[in-house]
C-alpha positions as CSV (number, residue, x, y, z in Angstrom):
1,X,-12.1,249.0,273.7
2,X,-12.8,246.2,272.0
3,X,-12.5,242.9,274.3
4,X,-12.7,239.2,274.1
5,X,-9.0,238.3,273.1
6,X,-7.8,235.2,273.7
7,X,-4.7,235.6,276.1
8,X,-1.6,234.4,274.4
9,X,0.3,231.0,275.9
10,X,4.1,231.4,276.3
11,X,5.9,228.4,276.9
12,X,7.7,228.3,280.1
13,X,11.8,228.8,279.5
14,X,11.9,226.2,282.3
15,X,10.2,223.8,280.1
16,X,12.4,224.6,277.3
17,X,15.8,224.6,279.2
18,X,14.5,221.3,281.1
19,X,14.0,219.2,277.6
20,X,17.3,220.9,276.2
21,X,19.4,219.9,279.5
22,X,17.6,216.2,279.2
23,X,18.1,215.5,275.9
24,X,21.7,216.0,276.1
25,X,21.9,213.4,279.3
26,X,20.0,210.8,277.7
27,X,22.0,210.7,274.8
28,X,25.1,210.9,277.1
29,X,26.6,213.9,275.0
30,X,26.9,215.1,279.0
31,X,29.1,212.3,280.3
32,X,28.5,210.5,283.7
33,X,29.8,212.9,286.3
34,X,30.4,215.5,283.9
35,X,29.6,218.6,285.9
36,X,26.6,221.1,284.7
37,X,27.8,224.7,284.7
38,X,24.6,226.9,285.3
39,X,26.0,229.9,283.8
40,X,27.5,228.0,280.7
41,X,24.1,226.5,279.9
42,X,22.1,230.2,280.2
43,X,24.8,231.5,278.2
44,X,24.3,228.7,275.7
45,X,20.5,228.9,275.4
46,X,20.5,232.9,276.1
47,X,18.3,232.8,278.9
48,X,18.7,234.0,282.4
49,X,20.2,231.6,285.6
50,X,16.5,231.3,287.1
51,X,15.1,228.7,284.3
52,X,18.3,226.7,284.1
53,X,18.3,226.3,288.1
54,X,14.8,225.2,287.9
55,X,15.0,222.8,285.4
56,X,18.1,221.3,287.3
57,X,16.0,221.1,290.1
58,X,13.4,218.9,288.1
59,X,16.5,217.1,286.7
60,X,17.5,216.2,290.4
61,X,14.0,214.9,291.0
62,X,14.0,212.7,288.2
63,X,17.6,211.1,289.3
64,X,19.5,212.4,286.1
65,X,21.2,214.9,288.0
66,X,23.2,215.1,291.5
67,X,23.5,218.5,293.3
68,X,26.2,218.3,295.5
69,X,27.2,220.6,297.9
70,X,29.4,223.5,297.3
71,X,30.4,221.6,294.2
72,X,27.7,221.6,292.0
73,X,25.8,219.5,289.8
74,X,27.0,216.6,288.3
75,X,25.4,213.9,285.7
76,X,24.6,210.7,287.5
77,X,25.3,207.1,286.5
78,X,23.5,204.0,286.9
79,X,24.5,201.1,288.8
80,X,23.7,197.5,289.2
81,X,21.2,198.3,292.3
82,X,19.9,201.1,290.3
83,X,18.8,198.8,287.4
84,X,17.8,195.8,290.1
85,X,15.2,198.5,291.4
86,X,13.8,200.0,288.1
87,X,13.2,196.4,287.2
88,X,11.7,195.3,290.3
89,X,9.3,198.5,289.9
90,X,8.9,198.1,286.4
91,X,7.8,194.4,287.1
92,X,5.6,195.3,289.4
93,X,3.7,197.6,287.4
94,X,3.3,195.6,284.4
95,X,2.1,192.7,286.6
96,X,-0.8,194.7,287.9
97,X,-1.8,196.0,284.7
98,X,-2.0,192.6,282.9
99,X,-3.9,191.7,285.8
100,X,-6.1,194.5,285.2
101,X,-6.6,194.0,281.6
102,X,-7.1,190.3,281.9
103,X,-10.3,191.2,284.2
104,X,-11.3,194.4,282.3
105,X,-14.1,194.5,279.4
106,X,-11.7,196.4,277.9
107,X,-9.7,193.3,277.1
108,X,-10.4,192.8,273.4
109,X,-9.3,196.1,272.5
110,X,-6.2,196.2,274.8
111,X,-5.0,192.7,273.0
112,X,-6.1,194.0,269.4
113,X,-3.1,196.8,270.0
114,X,-0.9,194.5,271.7
115,X,-1.3,192.2,268.7
116,X,-0.6,194.9,266.2
117,X,2.5,196.1,267.6
118,X,3.7,193.0,267.6
119,X,3.4,192.6,264.2
120,X,4.7,196.1,263.9
121,X,7.9,194.8,265.7
122,X,8.2,191.9,263.3
123,X,8.5,194.3,260.4
124,X,11.8,195.4,261.6
125,X,13.3,192.0,262.3
126,X,14.4,188.4,261.2
127,X,14.9,185.7,262.9
128,X,18.6,186.4,263.3
129,X,18.7,190.4,263.2
130,X,17.2,193.6,264.0
131,X,16.5,195.4,260.6
132,X,15.8,198.6,262.3
133,X,16.9,198.5,265.8
134,X,15.3,202.1,266.6
135,X,12.4,201.5,265.4
136,X,12.1,198.0,267.0
137,X,12.6,200.0,270.2
138,X,9.7,202.3,269.8
139,X,7.5,199.7,269.2
140,X,8.6,197.7,271.7
141,X,8.0,200.5,274.7
142,X,4.5,201.0,273.0
143,X,3.7,197.7,273.5
144,X,4.3,197.6,276.8
145,X,3.1,201.0,278.1
146,X,-0.7,199.5,275.9
147,X,-0.6,197.4,278.9
148,X,-0.4,200.7,281.4
149,X,-2.2,202.8,279.7
150,X,-5.3,200.4,279.9
151,X,-5.5,200.9,283.6
152,X,-6.0,204.6,283.1
153,X,-3.9,205.6,286.3
154,X,-2.0,208.7,285.7
155,X,-0.1,208.3,289.1
156,X,1.2,204.9,287.3
157,X,1.4,206.2,283.9
158,X,3.9,208.8,285.1
159,X,5.8,206.1,287.3
160,X,6.4,203.9,284.3
161,X,7.4,207.4,282.1
162,X,10.3,207.8,284.8
163,X,11.4,204.4,284.5
164,X,11.7,204.4,280.8
165,X,14.0,207.3,281.1
166,X,16.8,204.9,282.6
167,X,15.5,202.4,280.2
168,X,16.7,205.1,277.3
169,X,19.6,205.7,278.8
170,X,20.9,201.9,279.3
171,X,20.1,201.5,275.9
172,X,21.8,204.1,274.4
173,X,24.7,204.0,276.0
174,X,25.0,200.3,274.8
175,X,23.3,200.3,271.5
176,X,23.1,196.9,270.7
177,X,19.8,194.6,270.8
178,X,19.5,193.4,274.2
179,X,18.3,189.7,273.4
180,X,18.0,187.9,270.1
181,X,14.7,189.0,267.9
182,X,13.5,185.4,267.7
183,X,13.3,185.5,271.7
184,X,11.9,188.7,272.2
185,X,9.5,187.7,269.6
186,X,8.6,184.7,271.5
187,X,8.6,186.2,274.7
188,X,6.0,189.1,273.4
189,X,3.2,186.7,271.9
190,X,3.7,184.8,275.3
191,X,2.7,188.0,276.9
192,X,-0.3,188.5,274.6
193,X,-1.5,184.9,274.6
194,X,-1.8,184.7,278.4
195,X,-3.7,188.1,278.4
196,X,-6.0,187.0,275.6
197,X,-6.9,183.8,277.3
198,X,-7.4,185.9,280.6
199,X,-4.5,183.1,282.6
200,X,-3.1,185.4,285.4
201,X,-0.5,182.5,286.1
202,X,0.6,182.2,282.4
203,X,0.4,186.2,282.1
204,X,2.8,186.5,285.2
205,X,5.7,183.8,284.0
206,X,5.5,185.3,280.8
207,X,6.2,188.8,281.8
208,X,8.6,187.8,284.6
209,X,10.4,185.4,282.1
210,X,10.8,188.8,279.6
211,X,11.7,191.2,281.8
212,X,14.6,188.7,283.2
213,X,15.9,188.4,280.1
214,X,16.4,192.3,279.4
215,X,17.5,192.9,283.1
216,X,20.4,190.1,283.1
217,X,21.8,191.8,280.1
218,X,21.6,195.2,281.3
219,X,23.1,194.3,284.7
220,X,26.1,192.5,282.7
221,X,26.4,195.6,280.4
222,X,27.0,197.8,283.5
223,X,29.5,195.1,285.4
224,X,31.5,195.2,281.7
225,X,31.2,199.2,281.7
226,X,33.2,199.4,285.3
227,X,29.8,199.3,287.5
228,X,28.2,202.3,285.8
229,X,26.5,203.4,283.0
């Protein structure tokens, strides 16, 4: 018998179920406090209960669902306290990464990418309005991720990606610009200028101001929605 075949790789069913349910939660197709019925999900996706249960465990670990004893699994909302904690952690990670880049020999390469993303964002907005808010948001996320990625720290990157799950939920629930485009542009330029000039204090001020603008708007949205998104 001829040997040397490469084993065929099959995508794990749990990953596919996880991605499918997660996508519906992030888009709020499944509402806050709505129950996720394991049997119904299994039936719709034409899989057994096991990958659905395993996917739900992962979603619970992400903080997207809550498993309530003897009641079932329910989609979690985002409270004001959640938003405060999310931005506290985000601020800590971004301040660390900015300081890292400021003192890194890779500073010119990293700031070049940041500048290119600011230019890209400029194409999606005018001084008074966003022309394509979805495209802008993707470039905005890439701008901040450029700092995080530069640290080459996988645990930090994973932590930041988990925070972005909640940022996505908060944006998708209240799909309007959080901060006026002209102000966002100025705040991004301030961050870039501080990192390019290797000014730790200026970078801290710029990042804190930028995150505070978005945080306060999101907290206001949560309050206007009855205390949960």
